[in-house]
N, C-alpha and C positions, 0 to 999 in steps of 0.2 A: 502493500499499499504508499503511495507517495501522496505527500501534499504540495501543492504548488506554494510558490513564497515567491516574494519579488527579487530575490538573486538568483534563482533556480529553484530546483527541487530539493526538498528536505527530506532526505532516506528515511523514514519509519519503518512498519511491520519489522521486516526480518531485522532491523537495525535495532528492535527493543532487544533482542536476544543478547546485543554485545552491549547494550545498555548507551549505543551511541547515535548519534544522529550526526549527518554531516550534509553540507550543501554541496552540488557537485553541480554544475547545469550542463555539463555533458551528457547527452542522452546514453553514449556507448556505456560511459563511465559509471552512470547510475545502471544500467542492467548490470555491468561486470560486478558493481560493488553488491548488489540485490543477489546476485548467484551466489557469490562468495559467502554473504552470511547466513544465506540460506542453506549452503550444502559444506558449510563445517570449512570453509576454505580452498573449496574446490571447484571451479570454473571447467568449460568447453570452450567448444569456439578457437580462436587464434591463441588461448592462453591454457590450454588441454596440455597438462603436463609440467607446465613452466613454474618454478616458483614465482608465487606472487602473495603481496602482502598488500595490507589498507594502510597507510598512513593519515590520521586523522591530525590536523595542525588548527591552531587559530590565525583566521585571517590577519594578515599584515596591515589592513587598512578598516576592515570592517568590522573586524572583532567575531564572526561569525567562525564556527566551525567548518572544516573542509576536508573531506575525506577524499582520497586519490589512489588509484590503484596501482600499484610501480611492483616491475619485476625486479626480482634482488637476485645478489651473489651469493649463496650463504658464505660466511667466513666464522668459522668455528661457532662460538655462541652467539654470533653478529649476524646483522641482516645490510650486505652492501646494496647502495640504491646509487643510480646514475641521472644527475639532473638535466635529462637529454631535452625533455620538452619537443621530441619529435625530431630532433635537430634545427629548430626553430633557431634565430637569431637572439631570443631572449632567454634566461634563465624561467623557468616554470613556476606557477605560482608556489606551490608547495615548498621550495626551496625558500623563496621571499618569507614566506608564512613562517616556517622552520627557523630562519636566522633573527625574524623579529621578536618571534616565542619560544625559544630554545627549551623551555621549561611545562611546556603543553602539548606533549606530542605524547599520541596513543597509536600505537601499532597493534594490528591484528594481524595472526599468521597463524594459518591452518586452522583450529577452534579454540585458539588462545588470542586474550587480549591483555596488555600490560603497558604502562606506564614505559615512554622511551626516553633517553638521551641520545643525541646526535652528535657525532665527532666527523668534522670534515677530514679527509684523506687530502693531505699538504705536502708530504714527504715525497719526492719525485719520485723514487723507486717502485714505493710502495703505490702509488698512484698508478704509474703504469703496470706494474703486477696486476693490479683490480683488471684495469683495461682489457689486457691480455686475456686474463681467465674468463671475462664476460664477454668478451668476442667468440672464444672458444665454443664457452655455451650456447651463445645465440649468437649467430654470424649478422645479423641485421642490425645489430648495436654499431657495427663499424660504418655502415650506411649514415646512421642518424649522426654520427660523431662528425663521419666528414661533412654533413650537410650544415653541422654548427657551425661551419667557417672556422673564423678568429675567435672565438667563443670559446673559452677555457670551459669544459663541461665539469663541475662539480662533483664529486665523488664521496657518498656520506655513508658513514656506517652508524647506524641503528643498533642500540643494545637495550636492554631493562634498564629500567632507572634505579639506581642505587639509594636512590633517596630512602631514607628511613623515615618512619613516623605516618601522621595520618595524608600527608602529601603524596606516599608511596601508591596508596590505595587510591587517591582520588584521580577520578576520570574527565577528561574535557566535559565540561556539561555541553548539551545541546542546545542550540539557539534556534527561536523559530522568529520568521521574517514576520 
């Protein structure tokens, strides 16, 4: 079930299972988010068999929660994501949101939902190795990276929040339009 809002659509229904709602105006992403949540983290179509997570951030300008499906690279007990934006010349909104509100991240992976921390990969050898591994796992990432042109595509590692106390259990509260 979805409710329309001024900024897009607010995911409800299956989102209730995770206790999260997120605004995402992209109809394709909305379908992926709903399918992910309805099936314990599994989706079909072009993402069938691919490692996929949902990242919920707080909007840098609006303050509304934003949920974005992202393909990830498993990295030990962390999840590495690439701010590709389909190879567009600008960083994706989720990256700007993550930078604006680093303490308000939630990750859903499989059937698990947790508060997360993000760390940008800045060391050159580590950065190149993450790209090498991701392109080996998902060759179309090379085309997206190429399309980005001069833009340096940020690589971000997500991990479970190490925060203790009440904030560790706090979820990003849903906002409604």
